[in-house]
mmCIF file of the protein (N, C-alpha, C, O) and its ligand, coordinates in Angstrom:
data_MODEL
# 
_entry.id   MODEL 
# 
loop_
_entity.id 
_entity.type 
_entity.pdbx_number_of_molecules 
1 polymer     1 
2 non-polymer 1 
# 
_entity_poly.entity_id                      1 
_entity_poly.type                           'polypeptide(L)' 
_entity_poly.nstd_linkage                   no 
_entity_poly.nstd_monomer                   no 
_entity_poly.pdbx_seq_one_letter_code       
;(UNK)(UNK)(UNK)(UNK)(UNK)(UNK)(UNK)(UNK)(UNK)(UNK)(UNK)(UNK)(UNK)(UNK)(UNK)(UNK)
(UNK)(UNK)(UNK)(UNK)(UNK)(UNK)(UNK)(UNK)(UNK)(UNK)(UNK)(UNK)(UNK)(UNK)(UNK)(UNK)
(UNK)(UNK)(UNK)(UNK)(UNK)(UNK)(UNK)(UNK)(UNK)(UNK)(UNK)(UNK)(UNK)(UNK)(UNK)(UNK)
(UNK)(UNK)(UNK)(UNK)(UNK)(UNK)(UNK)
;
_entity_poly.pdbx_seq_one_letter_code_can   XXXXXXXXXXXXXXXXXXXXXXXXXXXXXXXXXXXXXXXXXXXXXXXXXXXXXXX 
_entity_poly.pdbx_strand_id                 A 
# 
loop_
_entity_poly_seq.entity_id 
_entity_poly_seq.num 
_entity_poly_seq.mon_id 
_entity_poly_seq.hetero 
1 1  UNK n 
1 2  UNK n 
1 3  UNK n 
1 4  UNK n 
1 5  UNK n 
1 6  UNK n 
1 7  UNK n 
1 8  UNK n 
1 9  UNK n 
1 10 UNK n 
1 11 UNK n 
1 12 UNK n 
1 13 UNK n 
1 14 UNK n 
1 15 UNK n 
1 16 UNK n 
1 17 UNK n 
1 18 UNK n 
1 19 UNK n 
1 20 UNK n 
1 21 UNK n 
1 22 UNK n 
1 23 UNK n 
1 24 UNK n 
1 25 UNK n 
1 26 UNK n 
1 27 UNK n 
1 28 UNK n 
1 29 UNK n 
1 30 UNK n 
1 31 UNK n 
1 32 UNK n 
1 33 UNK n 
1 34 UNK n 
1 35 UNK n 
1 36 UNK n 
1 37 UNK n 
1 38 UNK n 
1 39 UNK n 
1 40 UNK n 
1 41 UNK n 
1 42 UNK n 
1 43 UNK n 
1 44 UNK n 
1 45 UNK n 
1 46 UNK n 
1 47 UNK n 
1 48 UNK n 
1 49 UNK n 
1 50 UNK n 
1 51 UNK n 
1 52 UNK n 
1 53 UNK n 
1 54 UNK n 
1 55 UNK n 
# 
loop_
_struct_asym.id 
_struct_asym.entity_id 
A 1 
B 2 
# 
loop_
_chem_comp.id 
_chem_comp.type 
_chem_comp.mon_nstd_flag 
UNK 'L-peptide linking' . 
ZN  non-polymer         . 
# 
_pdbx_entity_nonpoly.entity_id   2 
_pdbx_entity_nonpoly.name        ? 
_pdbx_entity_nonpoly.comp_id     ZN 
# 
_pdbx_nonpoly_scheme.asym_id         B 
_pdbx_nonpoly_scheme.entity_id       2 
_pdbx_nonpoly_scheme.mon_id          ZN 
_pdbx_nonpoly_scheme.ndb_seq_num     1 
_pdbx_nonpoly_scheme.pdb_seq_num     101 
_pdbx_nonpoly_scheme.auth_seq_num    101 
_pdbx_nonpoly_scheme.pdb_mon_id      ZN 
_pdbx_nonpoly_scheme.auth_mon_id     ZN 
_pdbx_nonpoly_scheme.pdb_strand_id   A 
_pdbx_nonpoly_scheme.pdb_ins_code    . 
# 
loop_
_atom_site.group_PDB 
_atom_site.id 
_atom_site.type_symbol 
_atom_site.label_atom_id 
_atom_site.label_alt_id 
_atom_site.label_comp_id 
_atom_site.label_asym_id 
_atom_site.label_entity_id 
_atom_site.label_seq_id 
_atom_site.pdbx_PDB_ins_code 
_atom_site.Cartn_x 
_atom_site.Cartn_y 
_atom_site.Cartn_z 
_atom_site.occupancy 
_atom_site.B_iso_or_equiv 
_atom_site.pdbx_formal_charge 
_atom_site.auth_seq_id 
_atom_site.auth_comp_id 
_atom_site.auth_asym_id 
_atom_site.auth_atom_id 
_atom_site.pdbx_PDB_model_num 
ATOM   1   N  N  . UNK A 1 1  ? 0.841  -1.003 -0.032 1.00 0.00 ? 1   UNK A N  1 
ATOM   2   C  CA . UNK A 1 1  ? -0.080 0.054  0.041  1.00 0.00 ? 1   UNK A CA 1 
ATOM   3   C  C  . UNK A 1 1  ? 0.786  1.200  0.025  1.00 0.00 ? 1   UNK A C  1 
ATOM   4   O  O  . UNK A 1 1  ? 1.627  1.340  0.913  1.00 0.00 ? 1   UNK A O  1 
ATOM   5   N  N  . UNK A 1 2  ? 0.637  2.150  -1.041 1.00 0.00 ? 2   UNK A N  1 
ATOM   6   C  CA . UNK A 1 2  ? 1.391  3.258  -1.146 1.00 0.00 ? 2   UNK A CA 1 
ATOM   7   C  C  . UNK A 1 2  ? 0.714  4.491  -0.422 1.00 0.00 ? 2   UNK A C  1 
ATOM   8   O  O  . UNK A 1 2  ? -0.476 4.765  -0.576 1.00 0.00 ? 2   UNK A O  1 
ATOM   9   N  N  . UNK A 1 3  ? 1.516  5.157  0.323  1.00 0.00 ? 3   UNK A N  1 
ATOM   10  C  CA . UNK A 1 3  ? 0.933  6.291  1.015  1.00 0.00 ? 3   UNK A CA 1 
ATOM   11  C  C  . UNK A 1 3  ? 1.573  7.569  0.511  1.00 0.00 ? 3   UNK A C  1 
ATOM   12  O  O  . UNK A 1 3  ? 2.652  7.931  0.980  1.00 0.00 ? 3   UNK A O  1 
ATOM   13  N  N  . UNK A 1 4  ? 0.917  8.300  -0.472 1.00 0.00 ? 4   UNK A N  1 
ATOM   14  C  CA . UNK A 1 4  ? 1.517  9.538  -0.814 1.00 0.00 ? 4   UNK A CA 1 
ATOM   15  C  C  . UNK A 1 4  ? 0.656  10.674 -0.227 1.00 0.00 ? 4   UNK A C  1 
ATOM   16  O  O  . UNK A 1 4  ? -0.574 10.685 -0.188 1.00 0.00 ? 4   UNK A O  1 
ATOM   17  N  N  . UNK A 1 5  ? 1.373  11.492 0.160  1.00 0.00 ? 5   UNK A N  1 
ATOM   18  C  CA . UNK A 1 5  ? 0.881  12.610 0.769  1.00 0.00 ? 5   UNK A CA 1 
ATOM   19  C  C  . UNK A 1 5  ? 0.586  13.813 -0.256 1.00 0.00 ? 5   UNK A C  1 
ATOM   20  O  O  . UNK A 1 5  ? 1.560  14.286 -0.842 1.00 0.00 ? 5   UNK A O  1 
ATOM   21  N  N  . UNK A 1 6  ? -0.460 14.245 -0.467 1.00 0.00 ? 6   UNK A N  1 
ATOM   22  C  CA . UNK A 1 6  ? -0.801 15.197 -1.635 1.00 0.00 ? 6   UNK A CA 1 
ATOM   23  C  C  . UNK A 1 6  ? -0.817 16.511 -1.041 1.00 0.00 ? 6   UNK A C  1 
ATOM   24  O  O  . UNK A 1 6  ? -0.773 17.506 -1.764 1.00 0.00 ? 6   UNK A O  1 
ATOM   25  N  N  . UNK A 1 7  ? -0.883 16.609 0.347  1.00 0.00 ? 7   UNK A N  1 
ATOM   26  C  CA . UNK A 1 7  ? -0.945 17.652 1.046  1.00 0.00 ? 7   UNK A CA 1 
ATOM   27  C  C  . UNK A 1 7  ? 0.155  18.779 0.857  1.00 0.00 ? 7   UNK A C  1 
ATOM   28  O  O  . UNK A 1 7  ? 1.330  18.455 1.033  1.00 0.00 ? 7   UNK A O  1 
ATOM   29  N  N  . UNK A 1 8  ? -0.121 19.932 0.550  1.00 0.00 ? 8   UNK A N  1 
ATOM   30  C  CA . UNK A 1 8  ? 1.140  20.827 0.481  1.00 0.00 ? 8   UNK A CA 1 
ATOM   31  C  C  . UNK A 1 8  ? 1.367  21.556 1.790  1.00 0.00 ? 8   UNK A C  1 
ATOM   32  O  O  . UNK A 1 8  ? 0.546  22.028 2.576  1.00 0.00 ? 8   UNK A O  1 
ATOM   33  N  N  . UNK A 1 9  ? 2.612  21.528 1.821  1.00 0.00 ? 9   UNK A N  1 
ATOM   34  C  CA . UNK A 1 9  ? 3.130  22.295 3.126  1.00 0.00 ? 9   UNK A CA 1 
ATOM   35  C  C  . UNK A 1 9  ? 3.397  23.675 2.957  1.00 0.00 ? 9   UNK A C  1 
ATOM   36  O  O  . UNK A 1 9  ? 4.010  24.076 1.967  1.00 0.00 ? 9   UNK A O  1 
ATOM   37  N  N  . UNK A 1 10 ? 2.976  24.453 3.867  1.00 0.00 ? 10  UNK A N  1 
ATOM   38  C  CA . UNK A 1 10 ? 3.155  25.991 3.824  1.00 0.00 ? 10  UNK A CA 1 
ATOM   39  C  C  . UNK A 1 10 ? 3.699  26.541 5.114  1.00 0.00 ? 10  UNK A C  1 
ATOM   40  O  O  . UNK A 1 10 ? 3.400  26.088 6.219  1.00 0.00 ? 10  UNK A O  1 
ATOM   41  N  N  . UNK A 1 11 ? 4.579  27.621 4.886  1.00 0.00 ? 11  UNK A N  1 
ATOM   42  C  CA . UNK A 1 11 ? 4.812  28.435 5.967  1.00 0.00 ? 11  UNK A CA 1 
ATOM   43  C  C  . UNK A 1 11 ? 3.674  28.605 6.974  1.00 0.00 ? 11  UNK A C  1 
ATOM   44  O  O  . UNK A 1 11 ? 2.552  28.841 6.526  1.00 0.00 ? 11  UNK A O  1 
ATOM   45  N  N  . UNK A 1 12 ? 3.865  28.503 8.342  1.00 0.00 ? 12  UNK A N  1 
ATOM   46  C  CA . UNK A 1 12 ? 2.771  28.645 9.303  1.00 0.00 ? 12  UNK A CA 1 
ATOM   47  C  C  . UNK A 1 12 ? 2.537  30.196 9.448  1.00 0.00 ? 12  UNK A C  1 
ATOM   48  O  O  . UNK A 1 12 ? 1.430  30.667 9.709  1.00 0.00 ? 12  UNK A O  1 
ATOM   49  N  N  . UNK A 1 13 ? 3.704  30.969 9.253  1.00 0.00 ? 13  UNK A N  1 
ATOM   50  C  CA . UNK A 1 13 ? 3.316  32.283 9.366  1.00 0.00 ? 13  UNK A CA 1 
ATOM   51  C  C  . UNK A 1 13 ? 2.990  32.994 8.110  1.00 0.00 ? 13  UNK A C  1 
ATOM   52  O  O  . UNK A 1 13 ? 2.259  33.979 8.212  1.00 0.00 ? 13  UNK A O  1 
ATOM   53  N  N  . UNK A 1 14 ? 3.384  32.676 7.040  1.00 0.00 ? 14  UNK A N  1 
ATOM   54  C  CA . UNK A 1 14 ? 2.865  33.274 5.777  1.00 0.00 ? 14  UNK A CA 1 
ATOM   55  C  C  . UNK A 1 14 ? 2.375  32.147 4.835  1.00 0.00 ? 14  UNK A C  1 
ATOM   56  O  O  . UNK A 1 14 ? 3.090  31.657 3.961  1.00 0.00 ? 14  UNK A O  1 
ATOM   57  N  N  . UNK A 1 15 ? 1.158  31.794 5.073  1.00 0.00 ? 15  UNK A N  1 
ATOM   58  C  CA . UNK A 1 15 ? 0.547  30.630 4.381  1.00 0.00 ? 15  UNK A CA 1 
ATOM   59  C  C  . UNK A 1 15 ? 0.608  30.700 2.733  1.00 0.00 ? 15  UNK A C  1 
ATOM   60  O  O  . UNK A 1 15 ? 0.268  29.678 2.138  1.00 0.00 ? 15  UNK A O  1 
ATOM   61  N  N  . UNK A 1 16 ? 0.958  31.668 2.083  1.00 0.00 ? 16  UNK A N  1 
ATOM   62  C  CA . UNK A 1 16 ? 1.188  31.636 0.883  1.00 0.00 ? 16  UNK A CA 1 
ATOM   63  C  C  . UNK A 1 16 ? 2.374  31.122 0.385  1.00 0.00 ? 16  UNK A C  1 
ATOM   64  O  O  . UNK A 1 16 ? 2.424  30.779 -0.796 1.00 0.00 ? 16  UNK A O  1 
ATOM   65  N  N  . UNK A 1 17 ? 3.487  31.001 1.225  1.00 0.00 ? 17  UNK A N  1 
ATOM   66  C  CA . UNK A 1 17 ? 4.727  30.551 0.968  1.00 0.00 ? 17  UNK A CA 1 
ATOM   67  C  C  . UNK A 1 17 ? 4.592  28.838 0.981  1.00 0.00 ? 17  UNK A C  1 
ATOM   68  O  O  . UNK A 1 17 ? 4.169  28.237 1.968  1.00 0.00 ? 17  UNK A O  1 
ATOM   69  N  N  . UNK A 1 18 ? 4.921  28.316 0.013  1.00 0.00 ? 18  UNK A N  1 
ATOM   70  C  CA . UNK A 1 18 ? 4.958  26.820 -0.003 1.00 0.00 ? 18  UNK A CA 1 
ATOM   71  C  C  . UNK A 1 18 ? 6.186  26.350 0.313  1.00 0.00 ? 18  UNK A C  1 
ATOM   72  O  O  . UNK A 1 18 ? 7.161  26.952 -0.137 1.00 0.00 ? 18  UNK A O  1 
ATOM   73  N  N  . UNK A 1 19 ? 6.358  25.273 1.084  1.00 0.00 ? 19  UNK A N  1 
ATOM   74  C  CA . UNK A 1 19 ? 7.658  24.707 1.338  1.00 0.00 ? 19  UNK A CA 1 
ATOM   75  C  C  . UNK A 1 19 ? 7.427  23.605 0.387  1.00 0.00 ? 19  UNK A C  1 
ATOM   76  O  O  . UNK A 1 19 ? 6.516  22.780 0.320  1.00 0.00 ? 19  UNK A O  1 
ATOM   77  N  N  . UNK A 1 20 ? 8.474  23.796 -0.327 1.00 0.00 ? 20  UNK A N  1 
ATOM   78  C  CA . UNK A 1 20 ? 8.491  22.775 -1.591 1.00 0.00 ? 20  UNK A CA 1 
ATOM   79  C  C  . UNK A 1 20 ? 9.121  21.482 -1.050 1.00 0.00 ? 20  UNK A C  1 
ATOM   80  O  O  . UNK A 1 20 ? 8.520  20.433 -1.281 1.00 0.00 ? 20  UNK A O  1 
ATOM   81  N  N  . UNK A 1 21 ? 10.222 21.449 -0.381 1.00 0.00 ? 21  UNK A N  1 
ATOM   82  C  CA . UNK A 1 21 ? 10.743 20.266 0.199  1.00 0.00 ? 21  UNK A CA 1 
ATOM   83  C  C  . UNK A 1 21 ? 10.854 20.167 1.793  1.00 0.00 ? 21  UNK A C  1 
ATOM   84  O  O  . UNK A 1 21 ? 11.907 20.386 2.392  1.00 0.00 ? 21  UNK A O  1 
ATOM   85  N  N  . UNK A 1 22 ? 9.825  19.865 2.325  1.00 0.00 ? 22  UNK A N  1 
ATOM   86  C  CA . UNK A 1 22 ? 9.781  19.973 3.893  1.00 0.00 ? 22  UNK A CA 1 
ATOM   87  C  C  . UNK A 1 22 ? 10.904 19.201 4.470  1.00 0.00 ? 22  UNK A C  1 
ATOM   88  O  O  . UNK A 1 22 ? 11.390 19.591 5.531  1.00 0.00 ? 22  UNK A O  1 
ATOM   89  N  N  . UNK A 1 23 ? 11.321 18.248 3.939  1.00 0.00 ? 23  UNK A N  1 
ATOM   90  C  CA . UNK A 1 23 ? 12.466 17.411 4.483  1.00 0.00 ? 23  UNK A CA 1 
ATOM   91  C  C  . UNK A 1 23 ? 13.865 18.149 4.513  1.00 0.00 ? 23  UNK A C  1 
ATOM   92  O  O  . UNK A 1 23 ? 14.829 17.783 5.186  1.00 0.00 ? 23  UNK A O  1 
ATOM   93  N  N  . UNK A 1 24 ? 13.816 19.319 3.620  1.00 0.00 ? 24  UNK A N  1 
ATOM   94  C  CA . UNK A 1 24 ? 15.020 20.039 3.629  1.00 0.00 ? 24  UNK A CA 1 
ATOM   95  C  C  . UNK A 1 24 ? 14.865 21.326 4.404  1.00 0.00 ? 24  UNK A C  1 
ATOM   96  O  O  . UNK A 1 24 ? 15.830 22.073 4.562  1.00 0.00 ? 24  UNK A O  1 
ATOM   97  N  N  . UNK A 1 25 ? 13.668 21.599 4.891  1.00 0.00 ? 25  UNK A N  1 
ATOM   98  C  CA . UNK A 1 25 ? 13.542 22.818 5.615  1.00 0.00 ? 25  UNK A CA 1 
ATOM   99  C  C  . UNK A 1 25 ? 14.074 22.692 6.902  1.00 0.00 ? 25  UNK A C  1 
ATOM   100 O  O  . UNK A 1 25 ? 13.819 21.770 7.678  1.00 0.00 ? 25  UNK A O  1 
ATOM   101 N  N  . UNK A 1 26 ? 14.913 23.758 7.140  1.00 0.00 ? 26  UNK A N  1 
ATOM   102 C  CA . UNK A 1 26 ? 15.677 23.753 8.452  1.00 0.00 ? 26  UNK A CA 1 
ATOM   103 C  C  . UNK A 1 26 ? 14.915 24.578 9.481  1.00 0.00 ? 26  UNK A C  1 
ATOM   104 O  O  . UNK A 1 26 ? 15.205 24.485 10.674 1.00 0.00 ? 26  UNK A O  1 
ATOM   105 N  N  . UNK A 1 27 ? 14.089 25.265 9.109  1.00 0.00 ? 27  UNK A N  1 
ATOM   106 C  CA . UNK A 1 27 ? 13.211 26.080 10.042 1.00 0.00 ? 27  UNK A CA 1 
ATOM   107 C  C  . UNK A 1 27 ? 11.851 25.342 10.519 1.00 0.00 ? 27  UNK A C  1 
ATOM   108 O  O  . UNK A 1 27 ? 10.730 25.753 10.220 1.00 0.00 ? 27  UNK A O  1 
ATOM   109 N  N  . UNK A 1 28 ? 12.079 24.329 11.210 1.00 0.00 ? 28  UNK A N  1 
ATOM   110 C  CA . UNK A 1 28 ? 10.714 23.595 11.722 1.00 0.00 ? 28  UNK A CA 1 
ATOM   111 C  C  . UNK A 1 28 ? 10.636 23.833 13.211 1.00 0.00 ? 28  UNK A C  1 
ATOM   112 O  O  . UNK A 1 28 ? 11.456 24.412 13.925 1.00 0.00 ? 28  UNK A O  1 
ATOM   113 N  N  . UNK A 1 29 ? 9.507  23.281 13.532 1.00 0.00 ? 29  UNK A N  1 
ATOM   114 C  CA . UNK A 1 29 ? 9.101  23.334 14.975 1.00 0.00 ? 29  UNK A CA 1 
ATOM   115 C  C  . UNK A 1 29 ? 8.177  22.218 15.198 1.00 0.00 ? 29  UNK A C  1 
ATOM   116 O  O  . UNK A 1 29 ? 7.124  22.208 14.560 1.00 0.00 ? 29  UNK A O  1 
ATOM   117 N  N  . UNK A 1 30 ? 8.450  21.255 16.046 1.00 0.00 ? 30  UNK A N  1 
ATOM   118 C  CA . UNK A 1 30 ? 7.738  20.031 16.301 1.00 0.00 ? 30  UNK A CA 1 
ATOM   119 C  C  . UNK A 1 30 ? 6.615  20.362 17.426 1.00 0.00 ? 30  UNK A C  1 
ATOM   120 O  O  . UNK A 1 30 ? 6.973  20.683 18.559 1.00 0.00 ? 30  UNK A O  1 
ATOM   121 N  N  . UNK A 1 31 ? 5.437  20.285 17.123 1.00 0.00 ? 31  UNK A N  1 
ATOM   122 C  CA . UNK A 1 31 ? 4.383  20.481 18.027 1.00 0.00 ? 31  UNK A CA 1 
ATOM   123 C  C  . UNK A 1 31 ? 3.749  19.242 18.473 1.00 0.00 ? 31  UNK A C  1 
ATOM   124 O  O  . UNK A 1 31 ? 4.224  18.229 17.958 1.00 0.00 ? 31  UNK A O  1 
ATOM   125 N  N  . UNK A 1 32 ? 2.817  19.076 19.283 1.00 0.00 ? 32  UNK A N  1 
ATOM   126 C  CA . UNK A 1 32 ? 2.347  17.983 19.793 1.00 0.00 ? 32  UNK A CA 1 
ATOM   127 C  C  . UNK A 1 32 ? 1.831  17.270 18.695 1.00 0.00 ? 32  UNK A C  1 
ATOM   128 O  O  . UNK A 1 32 ? 2.373  16.188 18.470 1.00 0.00 ? 32  UNK A O  1 
ATOM   129 N  N  . UNK A 1 33 ? 0.828  17.653 17.893 1.00 0.00 ? 33  UNK A N  1 
ATOM   130 C  CA . UNK A 1 33 ? 0.295  16.716 16.887 1.00 0.00 ? 33  UNK A CA 1 
ATOM   131 C  C  . UNK A 1 33 ? 0.964  17.068 15.445 1.00 0.00 ? 33  UNK A C  1 
ATOM   132 O  O  . UNK A 1 33 ? 0.959  16.154 14.620 1.00 0.00 ? 33  UNK A O  1 
ATOM   133 N  N  . UNK A 1 34 ? 1.468  18.160 15.117 1.00 0.00 ? 34  UNK A N  1 
ATOM   134 C  CA . UNK A 1 34 ? 2.146  18.313 13.822 1.00 0.00 ? 34  UNK A CA 1 
ATOM   135 C  C  . UNK A 1 34 ? 3.307  19.138 14.011 1.00 0.00 ? 34  UNK A C  1 
ATOM   136 O  O  . UNK A 1 34 ? 3.589  19.695 15.071 1.00 0.00 ? 34  UNK A O  1 
ATOM   137 N  N  . UNK A 1 35 ? 4.123  19.211 12.704 1.00 0.00 ? 35  UNK A N  1 
ATOM   138 C  CA . UNK A 1 35 ? 5.267  19.875 12.657 1.00 0.00 ? 35  UNK A CA 1 
ATOM   139 C  C  . UNK A 1 35 ? 5.037  21.282 11.814 1.00 0.00 ? 35  UNK A C  1 
ATOM   140 O  O  . UNK A 1 35 ? 4.464  21.354 10.727 1.00 0.00 ? 35  UNK A O  1 
ATOM   141 N  N  . UNK A 1 36 ? 5.551  22.273 12.480 1.00 0.00 ? 36  UNK A N  1 
ATOM   142 C  CA . UNK A 1 36 ? 5.365  23.602 11.726 1.00 0.00 ? 36  UNK A CA 1 
ATOM   143 C  C  . UNK A 1 36 ? 6.474  23.715 10.753 1.00 0.00 ? 36  UNK A C  1 
ATOM   144 O  O  . UNK A 1 36 ? 7.575  23.231 11.017 1.00 0.00 ? 36  UNK A O  1 
ATOM   145 N  N  . UNK A 1 37 ? 6.248  24.301 9.694  1.00 0.00 ? 37  UNK A N  1 
ATOM   146 C  CA . UNK A 1 37 ? 7.426  24.767 8.815  1.00 0.00 ? 37  UNK A CA 1 
ATOM   147 C  C  . UNK A 1 37 ? 7.367  26.146 8.590  1.00 0.00 ? 37  UNK A C  1 
ATOM   148 O  O  . UNK A 1 37 ? 6.311  26.775 8.510  1.00 0.00 ? 37  UNK A O  1 
ATOM   149 N  N  . UNK A 1 38 ? 8.674  26.705 8.470  1.00 0.00 ? 38  UNK A N  1 
ATOM   150 C  CA . UNK A 1 38 ? 8.731  28.142 8.212  1.00 0.00 ? 38  UNK A CA 1 
ATOM   151 C  C  . UNK A 1 38 ? 9.610  28.315 7.120  1.00 0.00 ? 38  UNK A C  1 
ATOM   152 O  O  . UNK A 1 38 ? 10.538 27.518 6.977  1.00 0.00 ? 38  UNK A O  1 
ATOM   153 N  N  . UNK A 1 39 ? 9.424  29.353 6.246  1.00 0.00 ? 39  UNK A N  1 
ATOM   154 C  CA . UNK A 1 39 ? 10.105 29.704 5.015  1.00 0.00 ? 39  UNK A CA 1 
ATOM   155 C  C  . UNK A 1 39 ? 11.602 30.297 5.570  1.00 0.00 ? 39  UNK A C  1 
ATOM   156 O  O  . UNK A 1 39 ? 12.663 30.008 5.016  1.00 0.00 ? 39  UNK A O  1 
ATOM   157 N  N  . UNK A 1 40 ? 11.509 31.061 6.606  1.00 0.00 ? 40  UNK A N  1 
ATOM   158 C  CA . UNK A 1 40 ? 12.790 31.619 7.062  1.00 0.00 ? 40  UNK A CA 1 
ATOM   159 C  C  . UNK A 1 40 ? 12.859 31.614 8.559  1.00 0.00 ? 40  UNK A C  1 
ATOM   160 O  O  . UNK A 1 40 ? 11.832 31.406 9.204  1.00 0.00 ? 40  UNK A O  1 
ATOM   161 N  N  . UNK A 1 41 ? 13.922 31.814 9.105  1.00 0.00 ? 41  UNK A N  1 
ATOM   162 C  CA . UNK A 1 41 ? 14.266 31.930 10.437 1.00 0.00 ? 41  UNK A CA 1 
ATOM   163 C  C  . UNK A 1 41 ? 13.385 32.950 11.190 1.00 0.00 ? 41  UNK A C  1 
ATOM   164 O  O  . UNK A 1 41 ? 12.814 32.694 12.250 1.00 0.00 ? 41  UNK A O  1 
ATOM   165 N  N  . UNK A 1 42 ? 13.332 34.104 10.556 1.00 0.00 ? 42  UNK A N  1 
ATOM   166 C  CA . UNK A 1 42 ? 12.316 35.132 10.882 1.00 0.00 ? 42  UNK A CA 1 
ATOM   167 C  C  . UNK A 1 42 ? 10.928 34.701 11.213 1.00 0.00 ? 42  UNK A C  1 
ATOM   168 O  O  . UNK A 1 42 ? 10.325 35.048 12.228 1.00 0.00 ? 42  UNK A O  1 
ATOM   169 N  N  . UNK A 1 43 ? 10.431 33.857 10.206 1.00 0.00 ? 43  UNK A N  1 
ATOM   170 C  CA . UNK A 1 43 ? 9.107  33.511 10.478 1.00 0.00 ? 43  UNK A CA 1 
ATOM   171 C  C  . UNK A 1 43 ? 8.888  32.561 11.782 1.00 0.00 ? 43  UNK A C  1 
ATOM   172 O  O  . UNK A 1 43 ? 7.944  32.578 12.572 1.00 0.00 ? 43  UNK A O  1 
ATOM   173 N  N  . UNK A 1 44 ? 10.023 31.739 11.773 1.00 0.00 ? 44  UNK A N  1 
ATOM   174 C  CA . UNK A 1 44 ? 9.903  30.942 13.028 1.00 0.00 ? 44  UNK A CA 1 
ATOM   175 C  C  . UNK A 1 44 ? 10.003 31.786 14.297 1.00 0.00 ? 44  UNK A C  1 
ATOM   176 O  O  . UNK A 1 44 ? 9.435  31.354 15.300 1.00 0.00 ? 44  UNK A O  1 
ATOM   177 N  N  . UNK A 1 45 ? 10.763 33.112 14.370 1.00 0.00 ? 45  UNK A N  1 
ATOM   178 C  CA . UNK A 1 45 ? 10.958 33.778 15.658 1.00 0.00 ? 45  UNK A CA 1 
ATOM   179 C  C  . UNK A 1 45 ? 9.544  34.369 15.809 1.00 0.00 ? 45  UNK A C  1 
ATOM   180 O  O  . UNK A 1 45 ? 8.930  34.248 16.869 1.00 0.00 ? 45  UNK A O  1 
ATOM   181 N  N  . UNK A 1 46 ? 9.019  35.025 14.716 1.00 0.00 ? 46  UNK A N  1 
ATOM   182 C  CA . UNK A 1 46 ? 7.527  35.454 14.668 1.00 0.00 ? 46  UNK A CA 1 
ATOM   183 C  C  . UNK A 1 46 ? 6.661  34.461 15.322 1.00 0.00 ? 46  UNK A C  1 
ATOM   184 O  O  . UNK A 1 46 ? 5.934  34.853 16.235 1.00 0.00 ? 46  UNK A O  1 
ATOM   185 N  N  . UNK A 1 47 ? 6.647  33.377 15.014 1.00 0.00 ? 47  UNK A N  1 
ATOM   186 C  CA . UNK A 1 47 ? 5.675  32.349 15.402 1.00 0.00 ? 47  UNK A CA 1 
ATOM   187 C  C  . UNK A 1 47 ? 5.967  32.284 16.964 1.00 0.00 ? 47  UNK A C  1 
ATOM   188 O  O  . UNK A 1 47 ? 5.068  32.561 17.757 1.00 0.00 ? 47  UNK A O  1 
ATOM   189 N  N  . UNK A 1 48 ? 7.168  31.935 17.370 1.00 0.00 ? 48  UNK A N  1 
ATOM   190 C  CA . UNK A 1 48 ? 7.636  31.708 18.733 1.00 0.00 ? 48  UNK A CA 1 
ATOM   191 C  C  . UNK A 1 48 ? 7.132  32.984 19.579 1.00 0.00 ? 48  UNK A C  1 
ATOM   192 O  O  . UNK A 1 48 ? 6.667  32.805 20.705 1.00 0.00 ? 48  UNK A O  1 
ATOM   193 N  N  . UNK A 1 49 ? 7.216  34.082 19.107 1.00 0.00 ? 49  UNK A N  1 
ATOM   194 C  CA . UNK A 1 49 ? 6.719  35.285 19.992 1.00 0.00 ? 49  UNK A CA 1 
ATOM   195 C  C  . UNK A 1 49 ? 5.155  35.147 20.171 1.00 0.00 ? 49  UNK A C  1 
ATOM   196 O  O  . UNK A 1 49 ? 4.693  35.543 21.241 1.00 0.00 ? 49  UNK A O  1 
ATOM   197 N  N  . UNK A 1 50 ? 4.431  34.703 19.369 1.00 0.00 ? 50  UNK A N  1 
ATOM   198 C  CA . UNK A 1 50 ? 3.022  34.601 19.456 1.00 0.00 ? 50  UNK A CA 1 
ATOM   199 C  C  . UNK A 1 50 ? 2.316  33.542 18.727 1.00 0.00 ? 50  UNK A C  1 
ATOM   200 O  O  . UNK A 1 50 ? 1.621  33.747 17.732 1.00 0.00 ? 50  UNK A O  1 
ATOM   201 N  N  . UNK A 1 51 ? 2.541  32.325 19.306 1.00 0.00 ? 51  UNK A N  1 
ATOM   202 C  CA . UNK A 1 51 ? 2.211  31.217 18.613 1.00 0.00 ? 51  UNK A CA 1 
ATOM   203 C  C  . UNK A 1 51 ? 0.548  31.101 18.523 1.00 0.00 ? 51  UNK A C  1 
ATOM   204 O  O  . UNK A 1 51 ? 0.055  30.494 17.572 1.00 0.00 ? 51  UNK A O  1 
ATOM   205 N  N  . UNK A 1 52 ? -0.140 31.590 19.353 1.00 0.00 ? 52  UNK A N  1 
ATOM   206 C  CA . UNK A 1 52 ? -1.529 31.418 19.300 1.00 0.00 ? 52  UNK A CA 1 
ATOM   207 C  C  . UNK A 1 52 ? -2.083 32.385 18.199 1.00 0.00 ? 52  UNK A C  1 
ATOM   208 O  O  . UNK A 1 52 ? -3.297 32.357 17.996 1.00 0.00 ? 52  UNK A O  1 
ATOM   209 N  N  . UNK A 1 53 ? -1.338 33.196 17.508 1.00 0.00 ? 53  UNK A N  1 
ATOM   210 C  CA . UNK A 1 53 ? -1.885 33.921 16.415 1.00 0.00 ? 53  UNK A CA 1 
ATOM   211 C  C  . UNK A 1 53 ? -1.627 33.197 15.095 1.00 0.00 ? 53  UNK A C  1 
ATOM   212 O  O  . UNK A 1 53 ? -2.026 33.676 14.034 1.00 0.00 ? 53  UNK A O  1 
ATOM   213 N  N  . UNK A 1 54 ? -1.021 32.146 15.154 1.00 0.00 ? 54  UNK A N  1 
ATOM   214 C  CA . UNK A 1 54 ? -1.029 31.230 13.947 1.00 0.00 ? 54  UNK A CA 1 
ATOM   215 C  C  . UNK A 1 54 ? -1.452 29.865 14.230 1.00 0.00 ? 54  UNK A C  1 
ATOM   216 O  O  . UNK A 1 54 ? -1.164 29.004 13.399 1.00 0.00 ? 54  UNK A O  1 
ATOM   217 N  N  . UNK A 1 55 ? -2.090 29.542 15.276 1.00 0.00 ? 55  UNK A N  1 
ATOM   218 C  CA . UNK A 1 55 ? -2.552 28.273 15.534 1.00 0.00 ? 55  UNK A CA 1 
ATOM   219 C  C  . UNK A 1 55 ? -3.446 27.668 14.567 1.00 0.00 ? 55  UNK A C  1 
ATOM   220 O  O  . UNK A 1 55 ? -3.884 26.533 14.758 1.00 0.00 ? 55  UNK A O  1 
HETATM 221 ZN ZN . ZN  B 2 .  ? 7.239  32.495 6.266  1.00 0.00 2 101 ZN  A ZN 1 
# 
């Protein structure tokens, strides 16, 4: 059984920004149920300052 994820991954802070290769994304944050991806370190910092805004 093949499991192909067709779901695209987007930056949590700027949802228009697609993370093309999540495996290569170095700006990630593991949450309880999912992993957040960020296009830049800045986005990660913004998220960390106010996570509730992007939940
Ligand atoms: Zn971003």
